[in-house]
C-alpha positions as YAML, in Angstrom:
chain: A
units: angstrom
residues:
- id: 1
  name: UNK
  ca: [26.82, 5.22, 23.11]
- id: 2
  name: UNK
  ca: [27.56, 1.55, 23.70]
- id: 3
  name: UNK
  ca: [26.84, -0.98, 21.23]
- id: 4
  name: UNK
  ca: [23.99, -2.23, 23.36]
- id: 5
  name: UNK
  ca: [20.19, -1.80, 23.41]
- id: 6
  name: UNK
  ca: [18.87, 0.03, 26.73]
- id: 7
  name: UNK
  ca: [15.22, -0.39, 27.08]
- id: 8
  name: UNK
  ca: [13.87, 2.89, 29.83]
- id: 9
  name: UNK
  ca: [12.11, 1.64, 32.69]
- id: 10
  name: UNK
  ca: [10.09, 3.98, 34.54]
- id: 11
  name: UNK
  ca: [10.04, 3.78, 37.87]
- id: 12
  name: UNK
  ca: [6.88, 2.65, 40.32]
- id: 13
  name: UNK
  ca: [6.26, 3.37, 43.55]
- id: 14
  name: UNK
  ca: [9.49, 1.76, 45.01]
- id: 15
  name: UNK
  ca: [11.71, 4.29, 42.98]
- id: 16
  name: UNK
  ca: [10.97, 7.69, 42.31]
- id: 17
  name: UNK
  ca: [7.55, 8.05, 40.07]
- id: 18
  name: UNK
  ca: [8.26, 9.58, 36.87]
- id: 19
  name: UNK
  ca: [11.94, 8.89, 36.76]
- id: 20
  name: UNK
  ca: [13.54, 6.38, 34.30]
- id: 21
  name: UNK
  ca: [16.23, 4.07, 34.23]
- id: 22
  name: UNK
  ca: [18.34, 2.38, 32.37]
- id: 23
  name: UNK
  ca: [18.68, -1.50, 32.84]
- id: 24
  name: UNK
  ca: [22.67, -0.89, 32.74]
- id: 25
  name: UNK
  ca: [21.89, 1.41, 36.39]
- id: 26
  name: UNK
  ca: [20.17, -1.35, 38.09]
- id: 27
  name: UNK
  ca: [22.67, -3.07, 40.35]
- id: 28
  name: UNK
  ca: [24.84, -6.16, 39.69]
- id: 29
  name: UNK
  ca: [21.96, -8.22, 41.13]
- id: 30
  name: UNK
  ca: [19.99, -8.25, 37.80]
- id: 31
  name: UNK
  ca: [22.89, -7.41, 35.33]
- id: 32
  name: UNK
  ca: [21.66, -10.26, 34.03]
- id: 33
  name: UNK
  ca: [18.91, -8.81, 32.11]
- id: 34
  name: UNK
  ca: [21.60, -6.30, 30.40]
- id: 35
  name: UNK
  ca: [21.92, -7.76, 27.41]
- id: 36
  name: UNK
  ca: [24.34, -7.01, 24.43]
- id: 37
  name: UNK
  ca: [22.69, -6.73, 20.56]
- id: 38
  name: UNK
  ca: [23.59, -10.16, 19.03]
- id: 39
  name: UNK
  ca: [23.68, -9.71, 15.20]
- id: 40
  name: UNK
  ca: [21.08, -12.21, 14.17]
- id: 41
  name: UNK
  ca: [18.75, -10.17, 15.60]
- id: 42
  name: UNK
  ca: [18.00, -7.78, 12.94]
- id: 43
  name: UNK
  ca: [16.62, -4.11, 12.80]
- id: 44
  name: UNK
  ca: [13.69, -4.53, 15.04]
- id: 45
  name: UNK
  ca: [15.83, -4.27, 18.34]
- id: 46
  name: UNK
  ca: [13.02, -2.94, 20.54]
- id: 47
  name: UNK
  ca: [11.09, -7.01, 19.60]
- id: 48
  name: UNK
  ca: [14.26, -9.05, 20.54]
- id: 49
  name: UNK
  ca: [14.14, -7.42, 24.24]
- id: 50
  name: UNK
  ca: [10.21, -7.45, 24.29]
- id: 51
  name: UNK
  ca: [10.16, -10.49, 26.96]
- id: 52
  name: UNK
  ca: [13.52, -9.60, 28.64]
- id: 53
  name: UNK
  ca: [12.13, -7.36, 31.38]
- id: 54
  name: UNK
  ca: [12.74, -8.22, 34.39]
- id: 55
  name: UNK
  ca: [9.89, -9.98, 36.23]
- id: 56
  name: UNK
  ca: [8.12, -7.79, 38.72]
- id: 57
  name: UNK
  ca: [9.23, -9.38, 42.41]
- id: 58
  name: UNK
  ca: [12.79, -8.69, 41.49]
- id: 59
  name: UNK
  ca: [12.37, -5.20, 40.71]
- id: 60
  name: UNK
  ca: [10.08, -4.94, 43.77]
- id: 61
  name: UNK
  ca: [13.00, -6.66, 45.81]
- id: 62
  name: UNK
  ca: [15.39, -3.45, 45.02]
- id: 63
  name: UNK
  ca: [13.20, -1.08, 46.99]
- id: 64
  name: UNK
  ca: [15.51, 0.88, 49.37]
- id: 65
  name: UNK
  ca: [18.53, -0.10, 46.74]
- id: 66
  name: UNK
  ca: [20.09, 3.39, 45.36]
- id: 67
  name: UNK
  ca: [20.51, 3.90, 42.06]
- id: 68
  name: UNK
  ca: [22.15, 6.28, 39.86]
- id: 69
  name: UNK
  ca: [18.89, 8.82, 37.85]
- id: 70
  name: UNK
  ca: [20.14, 9.52, 34.07]
- id: 71
  name: UNK
  ca: [19.17, 11.29, 31.49]
- id: 72
  name: UNK
  ca: [17.62, 9.28, 28.75]
- id: 73
  name: UNK
  ca: [20.13, 9.77, 25.52]
- id: 74
  name: UNK
  ca: [18.44, 9.58, 21.70]
- id: 75
  name: UNK
  ca: [19.51, 5.86, 20.55]
- id: 76
  name: UNK
  ca: [22.33, 6.26, 18.08]
- id: 77
  name: UNK
  ca: [20.67, 3.88, 15.02]
- id: 78
  name: UNK
  ca: [17.53, 6.48, 14.66]
- id: 79
  name: UNK
  ca: [15.13, 3.82, 16.14]
- id: 80
  name: UNK
  ca: [11.76, 5.22, 16.26]
- id: 81
  name: UNK
  ca: [10.41, 5.67, 19.61]
- id: 82
  name: UNK
  ca: [7.17, 4.31, 18.47]
- id: 83
  name: UNK
  ca: [6.61, 0.93, 18.14]
- id: 84
  name: UNK
  ca: [6.19, -0.93, 14.77]
- id: 85
  name: UNK
  ca: [2.86, -2.13, 14.36]
- id: 86
  name: UNK
  ca: [1.50, -4.81, 12.28]
- id: 87
  name: UNK
  ca: [1.56, -3.28, 8.63]
- id: 88
  name: UNK
  ca: [-1.68, -1.20, 7.58]
- id: 89
  name: UNK
  ca: [-3.07, -0.61, 3.80]
- id: 90
  name: UNK
  ca: [-4.09, 2.69, 3.19]
- id: 91
  name: UNK
  ca: [-6.20, 4.23, 0.20]
- id: 92
  name: UNK
  ca: [-6.71, 7.86, -0.09]
- id: 93
  name: UNK
  ca: [-7.25, 10.71, -2.53]
- id: 94
  name: UNK
  ca: [-6.02, 14.06, -2.79]
- id: 95
  name: UNK
  ca: [-6.47, 17.12, -4.78]
- id: 96
  name: UNK
  ca: [-3.90, 20.34, -5.32]
- id: 97
  name: UNK
  ca: [-2.64, 22.14, -7.84]
- id: 98
  name: UNK
  ca: [0.06, 19.63, -10.00]
- id: 99
  name: UNK
  ca: [0.61, 19.76, -13.26]
- id: 100
  name: UNK
  ca: [-1.08, 15.86, -13.68]
- id: 101
  name: UNK
  ca: [-4.15, 16.83, -11.44]
- id: 102
  name: UNK
  ca: [-4.59, 20.50, -13.40]
- id: 103
  name: UNK
  ca: [-4.93, 18.31, -16.38]
- id: 104
  name: UNK
  ca: [-7.29, 15.97, -15.29]
- id: 105
  name: UNK
  ca: [-9.47, 18.45, -14.21]
- id: 106
  name: UNK
  ca: [-9.40, 20.30, -17.72]
- id: 107
  name: UNK
  ca: [-10.54, 16.96, -19.40]
- id: 108
  name: UNK
  ca: [-12.81, 15.40, -16.96]
- id: 109
  name: UNK
  ca: [-13.53, 12.23, -19.49]
- id: 110
  name: UNK
  ca: [-9.77, 11.40, -19.35]
- id: 111
  name: UNK
  ca: [-7.97, 8.71, -16.90]
- id: 112
  name: UNK
  ca: [-4.57, 9.29, -16.17]
- id: 113
  name: UNK
  ca: [-2.13, 6.35, -15.05]
- id: 114
  name: UNK
  ca: [1.04, 7.51, -13.52]
- id: 115
  name: UNK
  ca: [3.93, 5.22, -12.46]
- id: 116
  name: UNK
  ca: [7.29, 7.48, -11.73]
- id: 117
  name: UNK
  ca: [10.67, 6.18, -10.03]
- id: 118
  name: UNK
  ca: [12.22, 9.82, -9.36]
- id: 119
  name: UNK
  ca: [13.91, 9.81, -12.19]
- id: 120
  name: UNK
  ca: [10.97, 9.64, -14.76]
- id: 121
  name: UNK
  ca: [7.23, 9.38, -15.23]
- id: 122
  name: UNK
  ca: [5.26, 6.82, -17.31]
- id: 123
  name: UNK
  ca: [1.99, 8.23, -18.02]
- id: 124
  name: UNK
  ca: [-0.82, 6.39, -19.61]
- id: 125
  name: UNK
  ca: [-3.66, 9.15, -20.46]
- id: 126
  name: UNK
  ca: [-7.06, 7.48, -21.53]
- id: 127
  name: UNK
  ca: [-9.54, 9.14, -23.44]
- id: 128
  name: UNK
  ca: [-13.31, 8.47, -23.30]
- id: 129
  name: UNK
  ca: [-14.50, 10.70, -25.35]
- id: 130
  name: UNK
  ca: [-12.71, 11.23, -28.92]
- id: 131
  name: UNK
  ca: [-14.40, 15.18, -29.17]
- id: 132
  name: UNK
  ca: [-11.13, 15.77, -27.04]
- id: 133
  name: UNK
  ca: [-8.67, 14.02, -28.56]
- id: 134
  name: UNK
  ca: [-6.78, 17.06, -30.60]
- id: 135
  name: UNK
  ca: [-7.16, 18.88, -27.59]
- id: 136
  name: UNK
  ca: [-5.64, 16.63, -25.39]
- id: 137
  name: UNK
  ca: [-2.69, 15.88, -27.53]
- id: 138
  name: UNK
  ca: [-2.22, 19.81, -27.64]
- id: 139
  name: UNK
  ca: [-1.98, 19.83, -24.21]
- id: 140
  name: UNK
  ca: [0.44, 16.96, -24.05]
- id: 141
  name: UNK
  ca: [2.48, 18.37, -26.92]
- id: 142
  name: UNK
  ca: [2.75, 21.44, -24.36]
- id: 143
  name: UNK
  ca: [4.65, 19.62, -21.58]
- id: 144
  name: UNK
  ca: [7.87, 20.19, -20.59]
- id: 145
  name: UNK
  ca: [10.80, 17.65, -20.66]
- id: 146
  name: UNK
  ca: [9.02, 15.17, -22.90]
- id: 147
  name: UNK
  ca: [11.40, 11.88, -23.37]
- id: 148
  name: UNK
  ca: [8.30, 9.89, -25.40]
- id: 149
  name: UNK
  ca: [4.98, 9.53, -26.60]
- id: 150
  name: UNK
  ca: [3.44, 6.39, -27.94]
- id: 151
  name: UNK
  ca: [-0.61, 5.93, -29.35]
- id: 152
  name: UNK
  ca: [-2.06, 3.48, -29.62]
- id: 153
  name: UNK
  ca: [-3.66, 5.53, -32.60]
- id: 154
  name: UNK
  ca: [-6.96, 5.94, -30.53]
- id: 155
  name: UNK
  ca: [-8.07, 7.52, -27.77]
- id: 156
  name: UNK
  ca: [-4.64, 6.28, -25.72]
- id: 157
  name: UNK
  ca: [-1.44, 7.87, -25.21]
- id: 158
  name: UNK
  ca: [1.71, 7.00, -23.52]
- id: 159
  name: UNK
  ca: [3.62, 9.21, -22.33]
- id: 160
  name: UNK
  ca: [7.57, 9.44, -20.90]
- id: 161
  name: UNK
  ca: [9.05, 12.68, -19.27]
- id: 162
  name: UNK
  ca: [11.25, 13.51, -17.04]
- id: 163
  name: UNK
  ca: [10.23, 13.89, -13.05]
- id: 164
  name: UNK
  ca: [10.50, 16.70, -11.10]
- id: 165
  name: UNK
  ca: [8.62, 16.14, -8.42]
- id: 166
  name: UNK
  ca: [9.54, 17.17, -4.76]
- id: 167
  name: UNK
  ca: [8.19, 17.26, -0.87]
- id: 168
  name: UNK
  ca: [7.26, 20.95, -1.73]
- id: 169
  name: UNK
  ca: [5.00, 19.96, -4.99]
- id: 170
  name: UNK
  ca: [4.36, 16.67, -4.79]
- id: 171
  name: UNK
  ca: [2.84, 13.55, -2.79]
- id: 172
  name: UNK
  ca: [4.86, 10.68, -3.97]
- id: 173
  name: UNK
  ca: [7.96, 12.51, -2.41]
- id: 174
  name: UNK
  ca: [6.35, 12.96, 0.91]
- id: 175
  name: UNK
  ca: [5.25, 9.10, 1.08]
- id: 176
  name: UNK
  ca: [8.95, 8.50, 0.63]
- id: 177
  name: UNK
  ca: [9.74, 10.55, 3.00]
- id: 178
  name: UNK
  ca: [7.56, 9.00, 5.61]
- id: 179
  name: UNK
  ca: [8.57, 5.89, 5.67]
- id: 180
  name: UNK
  ca: [5.27, 4.82, 3.58]
- id: 181
  name: UNK
  ca: [5.28, 2.10, 0.68]
- id: 182
  name: UNK
  ca: [4.10, 3.55, -2.20]
- id: 183
  name: UNK
  ca: [2.09, 1.29, -4.66]
- id: 184
  name: UNK
  ca: [2.02, 2.71, -8.22]
- id: 185
  name: UNK
  ca: [0.08, 3.83, -10.31]
- id: 186
  name: UNK
  ca: [-1.57, 7.05, -9.41]
- id: 187
  name: UNK
  ca: [-4.81, 7.62, -10.71]
- id: 188
  name: UNK
  ca: [-5.84, 10.63, -11.89]
- id: 189
  name: UNK
  ca: [-9.60, 11.88, -12.64]
- id: 190
  name: UNK
  ca: [-11.62, 14.80, -12.42]
- id: 191
  name: UNK
  ca: [-8.90, 16.46, -10.96]
- id: 192
  name: UNK
  ca: [-8.28, 13.85, -7.72]
- id: 193
  name: UNK
  ca: [-5.51, 11.37, -7.00]
- id: 194
  name: UNK
  ca: [-6.00, 8.41, -5.75]
- id: 195
  name: UNK
  ca: [-3.08, 6.49, -4.01]
- id: 196
  name: UNK
  ca: [-2.65, 3.31, -2.85]
- id: 197
  name: UNK
  ca: [-0.16, 2.50, -0.17]
- id: 198
  name: UNK
  ca: [1.19, 0.20, 2.59]
- id: 199
  name: UNK
  ca: [2.36, 2.08, 5.95]
- id: 200
  name: UNK
  ca: [4.18, 0.45, 9.18]
- id: 201
  name: UNK
  ca: [3.18, 2.48, 11.83]
- id: 202
  name: UNK
  ca: [0.38, 5.02, 12.13]
- id: 203
  name: UNK
  ca: [2.60, 7.76, 13.33]
- id: 204
  name: UNK
  ca: [3.90, 7.47, 10.05]
- id: 205
  name: UNK
  ca: [1.04, 8.78, 7.77]
- id: 206
  name: UNK
  ca: [-0.27, 11.08, 10.51]
- id: 207
  name: UNK
  ca: [2.99, 12.71, 10.19]
- id: 208
  name: UNK
  ca: [2.58, 12.11, 6.13]
- id: 209
  name: UNK
  ca: [-0.81, 14.02, 6.66]
- id: 210
  name: UNK
  ca: [0.13, 16.81, 7.91]
- id: 211
  name: UNK
  ca: [3.08, 17.58, 5.51]
- id: 212
  name: UNK
  ca: [0.75, 17.17, 2.36]
- id: 213
  name: UNK
  ca: [-1.64, 19.51, 4.11]
- id: 214
  name: UNK
  ca: [1.14, 22.23, 3.18]
- id: 215
  name: UNK
  ca: [0.92, 21.48, -0.15]
- id: 216
  name: UNK
  ca: [-1.78, 22.99, 0.31]
- id: 217
  name: UNK
  ca: [-3.78, 20.18, -0.60]
- id: 218
  name: UNK
  ca: [-7.85, 18.58, 0.07]
- id: 219
  name: UNK
  ca: [-7.12, 14.58, 1.41]
- id: 220
  name: UNK
  ca: [-9.22, 12.19, 1.93]
- id: 221
  name: UNK
  ca: [-8.96, 8.86, 3.36]
- id: 222
  name: UNK
  ca: [-11.05, 6.45, 1.51]
- id: 223
  name: UNK
  ca: [-10.01, 3.15, 3.50]
- id: 224
  name: UNK
  ca: [-7.56, 2.35, 6.26]
- id: 225
  name: UNK
  ca: [-7.32, -1.34, 7.48]
- id: 226
  name: UNK
  ca: [-5.04, -3.60, 9.07]
- id: 227
  name: UNK
  ca: [-3.10, -6.59, 6.44]
- id: 228
  name: UNK
  ca: [-4.68, -9.84, 7.94]
- id: 229
  name: UNK
  ca: [-3.20, -12.03, 5.36]
- id: 230
  name: UNK
  ca: [-0.11, -12.52, 3.76]
- id: 231
  name: UNK
  ca: [1.57, -9.04, 1.70]
- id: 232
  name: UNK
  ca: [1.87, -11.16, -1.40]
- id: 233
  name: UNK
  ca: [-1.99, -12.05, -1.65]
- id: 234
  name: UNK
  ca: [-3.12, -8.51, -0.32]
- id: 235
  name: UNK
  ca: [-1.57, -5.83, -2.36]
- id: 236
  name: UNK
  ca: [-0.24, -7.78, -5.60]
- id: 237
  name: UNK
  ca: [-2.72, -9.17, -7.86]
- id: 238
  name: UNK
  ca: [-2.08, -7.52, -11.36]
- id: 239
  name: UNK
  ca: [-4.90, -6.36, -13.55]
- id: 240
  name: UNK
  ca: [-2.92, -7.12, -16.40]
- id: 241
  name: UNK
  ca: [-2.62, -10.55, -15.06]
- id: 242
  name: UNK
  ca: [-6.13, -10.89, -14.88]
- id: 243
  name: UNK
  ca: [-7.31, -8.89, -17.96]
- id: 244
  name: UNK
  ca: [-4.63, -8.21, -20.31]
- id: 245
  name: UNK
  ca: [-5.29, -11.07, -22.71]
- id: 246
  name: UNK
  ca: [-9.20, -10.97, -23.32]
- id: 247
  name: UNK
  ca: [-10.48, -9.32, -26.55]
- id: 248
  name: UNK
  ca: [-13.03, -6.36, -26.53]
- id: 249
  name: UNK
  ca: [-15.82, -8.89, -27.30]
- id: 250
  name: UNK
  ca: [-15.07, -11.40, -24.87]
- id: 251
  name: UNK
  ca: [-14.95, -8.56, -22.25]
- id: 252
  name: UNK
  ca: [-18.24, -7.49, -23.72]
- id: 253
  name: UNK
  ca: [-19.89, -11.05, -23.36]
- id: 254
  name: UNK
  ca: [-18.85, -11.19, -19.73]
- id: 255
  name: UNK
  ca: [-19.97, -8.11, -19.16]
- id: 256
  name: UNK
  ca: [-23.91, -8.96, -21.01]
- id: 257
  name: UNK
  ca: [-23.52, -12.01, -18.97]
- id: 258
  name: UNK
  ca: [-23.31, -10.03, -15.58]
- id: 259
  name: UNK
  ca: [-25.64, -7.65, -15.93]
- id: 260
  name: UNK
  ca: [-28.66, -9.69, -17.36]
- id: 261
  name: UNK
  ca: [-28.02, -12.21, -14.75]
- id: 262
  name: UNK
  ca: [-26.11, -14.99, -16.00]
- id: 263
  name: UNK
  ca: [-23.74, -15.73, -13.13]
- id: 264
  name: UNK
  ca: [-26.29, -15.19, -10.12]
- id: 265
  name: UNK
  ca: [-27.91, -18.27, -8.65]
- id: 266
  name: UNK
  ca: [-29.96, -19.43, -9.28]
- id: 267
  name: UNK
  ca: [-29.37, -18.03, -13.03]
- id: 268
  name: UNK
  ca: [-31.81, -15.31, -14.50]
- id: 269
  name: UNK
  ca: [-31.01, -15.93, -18.03]
- id: 270
  name: UNK
  ca: [-28.99, -18.34, -20.51]
- id: 271
  name: UNK
  ca: [-26.71, -18.00, -23.27]
- id: 272
  name: UNK
  ca: [-29.74, -18.30, -25.87]
- id: 273
  name: UNK
  ca: [-30.99, -14.77, -24.33]
- id: 274
  name: UNK
  ca: [-28.00, -12.85, -23.78]
- id: 275
  name: UNK
  ca: [-26.96, -13.94, -27.49]
- id: 276
  name: UNK
  ca: [-30.67, -12.96, -29.31]
- id: 277
  name: UNK
  ca: [-30.05, -9.77, -26.94]
- id: 278
  name: UNK
  ca: [-26.88, -9.04, -28.46]
- id: 279
  name: UNK
  ca: [-27.77, -10.06, -32.42]
- id: 280
  name: UNK
  ca: [-25.14, -12.70, -32.46]
- id: 281
  name: UNK
  ca: [-25.54, -16.33, -33.07]
- id: 282
  name: UNK
  ca: [-25.51, -18.30, -29.83]
- id: 283
  name: UNK
  ca: [-22.50, -20.51, -30.48]
- id: 284
  name: UNK
  ca: [-20.61, -17.22, -31.51]
- id: 285
  name: UNK
  ca: [-21.36, -15.89, -28.36]
- id: 286
  name: UNK
  ca: [-20.49, -18.72, -26.27]
- id: 287
  name: UNK
  ca: [-17.23, -19.09, -27.67]
- id: 288
  name: UNK
  ca: [-16.12, -15.47, -26.28]
- id: 289
  name: UNK
  ca: [-17.80, -15.75, -23.12]
- id: 290
  name: UNK
  ca: [-16.31, -19.68, -22.51]
- id: 291
  name: UNK
  ca: [-13.07, -18.26, -23.73]
- id: 292
  name: UNK
  ca: [-13.15, -15.16, -21.34]
- id: 293
  name: UNK
  ca: [-14.24, -17.02, -18.14]
- id: 294
  name: UNK
  ca: [-10.91, -19.75, -18.69]
- id: 295
  name: UNK
  ca: [-8.70, -17.04, -19.21]
- id: 296
  name: UNK
  ca: [-9.88, -14.91, -16.42]
- id: 297
  name: UNK
  ca: [-9.21, -18.55, -13.82]
- id: 298
  name: UNK
  ca: [-5.96, -18.99, -15.51]
- id: 299
  name: UNK
  ca: [-4.66, -15.37, -14.19]
- id: 300
  name: UNK
  ca: [-6.82, -16.20, -11.18]
- id: 301
  name: UNK
  ca: [-4.77, -19.35, -10.49]
- id: 302
  name: UNK
  ca: [-1.62, -17.85, -8.68]
- id: 303
  name: UNK
  ca: [-3.71, -15.97, -6.52]
- id: 304
  name: UNK
  ca: [-5.65, -18.95, -5.64]
- id: 305
  name: UNK
  ca: [-2.59, -21.20, -4.79]
- id: 306
  name: UNK
  ca: [-1.40, -18.17, -2.38]
- id: 307
  name: UNK
  ca: [-4.88, -18.91, -0.77]
- id: 308
  name: UNK
  ca: [-4.82, -22.12, -0.90]
- id: 309
  name: UNK
  ca: [-1.43, -22.16, 0.76]
- id: 310
  name: UNK
  ca: [-2.26, -20.33, 3.40]
- id: 311
  name: UNK
  ca: [-5.26, -21.98, 4.21]
- id: 312
  name: UNK
  ca: [-3.17, -25.61, 4.71]
- id: 313
  name: UNK
  ca: [-1.17, -23.95, 6.57]
- id: 314
  name: UNK
  ca: [-3.87, -22.86, 8.94]
- id: 315
  name: UNK
  ca: [-5.56, -26.09, 9.11]
- id: 316
  name: UNK
  ca: [-2.17, -27.77, 10.11]
- id: 317
  name: UNK
  ca: [-1.56, -25.55, 13.14]
- id: 318
  name: UNK
  ca: [-5.29, -26.09, 14.72]
- id: 319
  name: UNK
  ca: [-4.32, -29.77, 14.01]
- id: 320
  name: UNK
  ca: [-1.17, -29.71, 14.78]
- id: 321
  name: UNK
  ca: [-2.39, -27.70, 17.89]
- id: 322
  name: UNK
  ca: [-4.88, -29.78, 18.74]
...
């Protein structure tokens, strides 16, 4: 095939209904509508030609002009017939027979966070019931191909092991195979795996679901929505950026203040009453709360700037348009 992009057009009543023609086969009077691919037009070749379809009046004037019927040939560069749609975000949970899912079912009080680069997996296991610590440790020790295990001395274990995921036994490779951007980590809880991803075509996600059902599995879509904002502001809010520097006392101060109505408007309580309920001096509680609020704001500032920039750009566009 020539290194040109040919858009197929379906003929109207002027030609034979249902017959497909290539622009290259329209007579020379409209050859200006056959464009070779230009280097700057990027991978989305369809978009580059979206506004170059011959106008209806030109097509109408071709009535009676003999045209050669052709057979559609697949594009050699692997372009999908399905147009690229706006990005959309999808969250789903899935349950099937797999190593970490089975471990999660056996220890329902444990939450596991898994990151994988298809060569190694890093698994953080957080156990909420200390009574199961020894049993969980024994189960971890029995895993194959472990590279490293570290612990905080309490209920958190971080495991590094070799990855043996394939499309036959795991969800992640199936996401990769269907052009879906997987946002780590996978969260395992009570036998369920929770996934967060970005898809470029609805058909890709539909085909992924069909492939996942062959594992077999039970799958439930929790959320599927078009990404309205910029991609960075939509999916890159880091939990560690927001909460990593908070101490346990600062977290406790925030939660106590929230549940007692301190952050409601109007406020349902004050620092003195919360401190009394927590049985700590008012000045001590105030210090923990203020430091926690300051750390949260510092963590949020980069994301607030993203929103501010987008709002300023929108306002400028509106003003320019007026």
